[in-house]
C-alpha positions in Angstrom: 26.8 -29.8 23.0 27.8 -32.7 25.5 31.6 -33.4 25.0 31.0 -37.1 26.0 28.4 -37.7 23.2 29.8 -38.9 19.8 29.8 -36.2 17.1 26.8 -36.7 14.7 26.8 -35.3 11.2 22.9 -35.2 11.2 22.1 -31.5 10.7 18.8 -31.7 12.4 20.2 -33.6 15.4 23.0 -31.0 15.7 20.5 -28.0 15.5 18.2 -29.5 18.1 21.2 -30.0 20.4 22.2 -26.4 20.0 18.6 -25.1 20.8 17.7 -27.3 23.5 17.8 -24.5 26.0 16.4 -21.8 24.1 13.0 -20.1 24.9 10.8 -18.4 22.5 10.7 -14.6 23.0 7.3 -13.5 24.4 5.6 -10.4 23.3 2.1 -8.9 22.9 2.3 -6.8 20.0 0.1 -7.9 17.1 -0.4 -5.7 14.0 -3.6 -6.2 12.1 -3.9 -4.5 8.7 -7.1 -4.5 6.9 -6.9 -5.7 3.4 -9.4 -3.8 1.3 -11.2 -5.8 -1.6 -13.2 -3.6 -3.9 -16.2 -4.7 -5.5 -15.6 -4.8 -9.3 -18.8 -5.6 -11.3 -20.4 -4.2 -14.4 -24.0 -4.1 -12.9 -26.4 -1.1 -13.4 -25.9 0.2 -10.0 -21.8 0.2 -10.2 -22.3 2.2 -13.5 -24.7 4.7 -11.9 -22.3 5.3 -9.1 -19.2 5.8 -11.6 -21.3 8.3 -13.5 -22.2 10.2 -10.4 -18.5 10.2 -9.4 -17.5 11.1 -13.0 -15.9 14.4 -11.8 -14.2 12.9 -8.8 -11.4 11.1 -10.6 -10.8 11.7 -14.4 -8.9 9.4 -16.5 -8.4 12.0 -19.2 -5.3 14.1 -19.7 -3.0 12.1 -17.4 0.6 13.3 -17.6 3.5 10.8 -17.2 5.1 10.7 -13.7 8.4 10.2 -12.2 9.6 6.8 -11.1 9.6 7.9 -7.6 6.3 9.5 -6.5 6.5 12.2 -3.9 3.9 14.8 -2.8 3.1 16.7 0.3 0.8 19.6 0.9 1.9 22.9 2.7 1.8 22.7 6.5 2.6 18.8 7.1 5.6 18.3 9.3 8.9 17.3 7.7 9.4 14.7 10.3 6.0 13.0 9.4 6.9 12.9 5.7 10.2 11.6 6.6 8.7 8.7 8.6 6.3 8.1 5.9 9.1 7.9 3.2 10.9 5.4 5.5 8.0 3.1 5.8 8.2 3.7 9.7 4.4 4.5 10.0 2.1 1.7 10.4 -0.3 1.2 7.5 -3.8 0.5 8.6 -5.3 -0.7 5.1 -4.0 -1.5 1.6 -5.4 -1.7 -1.9 -3.9 -3.6 -4.6 -4.8 -2.6 -8.2 -2.6 -5.2 -10.1 -4.5 -6.2 -13.3 -7.2 -3.4 -13.0 -8.1 -1.2 -16.0 -8.2 2.5 -15.5 -12.0 2.4 -15.1 -11.7 -0.5 -12.5 -9.0 1.3 -10.7 -10.9 4.5 -10.6 -14.0 2.6 -9.0 -11.7 0.9 -6.6 -10.0 4.1 -5.5 -13.3 5.9 -5.0 -14.4 2.9 -2.9 -11.3 2.7 -0.9 -10.9 6.3 -0.1 -14.5 6.3 1.2 -13.8 3.4 3.3 -10.5 5.0 4.6 -12.5 8.2 5.5 -15.2 6.4 7.3 -12.8 4.2 9.3 -10.7 7.4 9.8 -7.3 5.8 8.8 -4.4 8.0 8.7 -1.8 5.9 6.9 -2.7 3.4 3.8 -0.7 1.6 1.1 -1.8 1.6 -2.5 -0.2 -0.9 -4.8 -0.4 0.2 -8.4 2.3 -1.8 -10.1 5.2 -0.7 -12.1 3.6 -1.2 -15.5 5.8 -4.0 -16.8 2.6 -6.0 -17.7 0.9 -3.4 -19.7 0.7 -3.7 -23.5 3.2 -0.7 -23.9 5.5 -1.8 -21.1 4.7 1.5 -19.2 2.8 2.3 -16.4 -1.0 3.0 -16.7 -2.4 3.2 -13.3 0.7 4.6 -11.6 0.3 8.2 -13.2 -3.5 8.0 -12.6 -3.0 7.4 -8.8 -0.3 10.2 -8.8 -3.0 12.5 -10.2 -6.0 11.4 -8.2 -4.2 11.5 -4.9 -3.0 15.0 -5.4 -6.8 15.9 -6.2 -8.0 14.7 -2.8 -8.0 17.2 -0.1 -7.9 14.3 2.4 -4.5 13.4 1.3 -1.9 15.3 3.2 1.1 13.4 1.6 2.2 10.4 -0.5 5.5 8.9 -1.4 6.8 5.6 -3.1 7.1 2.8 -0.8 10.0 1.1 0.6 11.3 -2.1 -1.4 9.7 -4.3 1.2 6.1 -2.9 0.5 6.5 -2.8 -3.3 9.0 0.0 -3.9 8.2 2.2 -6.8 5.2 0.0 -7.5 3.2 1.3 -4.5 2.6 4.4 -2.4 2.3 5.2 1.2 -0.5 7.8 1.7 -0.9 9.9 4.8 -4.6 11.0 5.3 -6.1 14.0 7.0 -7.5 13.4 10.4 -11.2 14.3 10.7 -12.1 17.0 13.1 
């Protein structure tokens, strides 16, 4: 600020004067994340596909789960699990299941996991919510996700997300690399 100029209480003017010689930081890193939007319909083809995948994800006999989800298969590196838990691995796709019924979530999960496998993604995030909007004020989709992810051989590990990514209402999922 020039000492010869009279002081002005206008905040915008003061800010402009303070920033007059500042240049923006230049960088070339751009992170693109694919937003997955499952197709939810009640047409006959969707029903036929659900019947064909009946054994893939069951909605029966789902036990309650812990608030913080954590699962890892034997053999995965501890450092990788630690980075996953800390949210330090870049996610390549996401699925948001807010407002879905159990059957809609099941269809979306099948479609999403097939998509991730075809694209050969390694780290994805699934937002399942905390269950505050359910009729019993307890999670419905979260225990299903916990069960389904453990059933999939392509899932090496998953853990509750960091608060910035949804906290206990989301999970980071680390997927097996295709050979």
